[in-house]
Structures are given as structure tokens and as C-alpha cells.
C-alpha positions, 0 to 999 in steps of 0.5 A: 098115123106113123109109128113112133121113132124107136127110142134106142138101138139093139147095140145100146140095149145089148150093152146095158146091165141086166137090171136096165135091160129088164127095165126097158124090155120087161114092160113089152110082156105084160107085167112079167119082168121074169121073161126079160130077166130070163133072156138077159144072159143070152145077150148080145142079140144079133137081131131084133127078131132074135131078141124077140124069139128068145123072149117068147122062148122064155114063155113057151118053155115056162112050166104050165102053171107059170104060163097060166099065170102069165096069161091071167096077168093080161087085162080083159078087153074093155074090162075092169082094168080099162075102166079103172085106168089101171092097164099098162100104158101099152095096153091102153093105147092098143085098146084105144087104137081098136076103138075099145075105149069108145064102145056103145052101152050095148057093145060094152055089155056084150064084151063084158058078157063075152069076156066072162064066158071066155074066162069061165070056160078057159081059166084066163082072159081073152087075148088077141093082138087088137092092132091087127083087127078091127072092132068087129073082128074082135067081137067075132074072134071072142065069140068064136073062140070061146067055144074052142078047146082050152089047150087050143085057146092057150096056144092061140093066146100065146101066138097073139102075145107073139104079135102083140110083143113083137109090135111093142119090141118094134116100137122100142127098137125099130125093126 
């Protein structure tokens, strides 16, 4: 399966109004247009990597409470949002690509229990770049990461969001 063709180029993105920029780039960060709003004044971006780095910096430099709200805005893997069909199209496609929409009854029960345990321990949902992992690797990471210190998990979640959003930016712009 080949990657979709980019829908626009960096020069076009740089030339957009701030509102249009946010409308196009905002969805790459799960339900958090504030990230694109904060990055818009830094245009023009010389490279796709510079754009992505600027977006990530908005998250990493945000106060801890805003970071936590951002993390809490992500859907659980095969969770309520997936079952209800209310995830973003990007998350839906990514989870489907990892086979999380085709779990057996036992696997679904296990991932729901693991999601609960993780969220209870850390205060936000488990986040992993599913496109970079097999279903088995996702389950194993969820089991292992539940037991880790919360601060380490917060940093790992942000690192995983970096991988997720880099893929989304690449799909949008290429590169």
C-alpha cells in the first residue's frame, strides 16, 4: 500500500492566512488547534521538519497542566471512541491499520482492562504510534509501560505523539 499523495506544499501552507493554516495543520495534533495557532506566527517554515519541530515545541513548552489536558484528549486504543466511531479520521485510520478494529472478543477485553489500568496509574490514556508497531507489540508495550513511572510515561507519550504527528504532517505535505 503506497502513501497518499500530499495535498499541498510547504510554500502554499506558509502563504495561508493564520486561520487557514490552523484549519489545515490543526488536525494533525489530536483535537488541539491551539498548537497550530501558537505555531502560525513562526511562518514561513523552511522545511517540513522545521514546521513539525515548531509544532512539537508548542506542546513541550506548554505548562504541565496544558500538556496533561492535551494527553487526556487522545483516544484509548480500541476504546469508547473507537467503538462509537467518534475518533478523528486520522486516529481511526491509524488504529485500523494496526488491526485494532478487528480484535477478538478476548483481545478487546484485555485491551480495555489494560487501558483502564494504564489510565488509572498515569492519569491519561496510553499513547503509541501504532503505525510503527504490530498489534502484538502494542499489547506488550501497554503491559510494560503501565508499570513505569508517570513522568517517564508522560515523556514517552510526547515522544510517541512526535512520531504520530510527523507521519500526519508527511501525509499532508510530503517529506
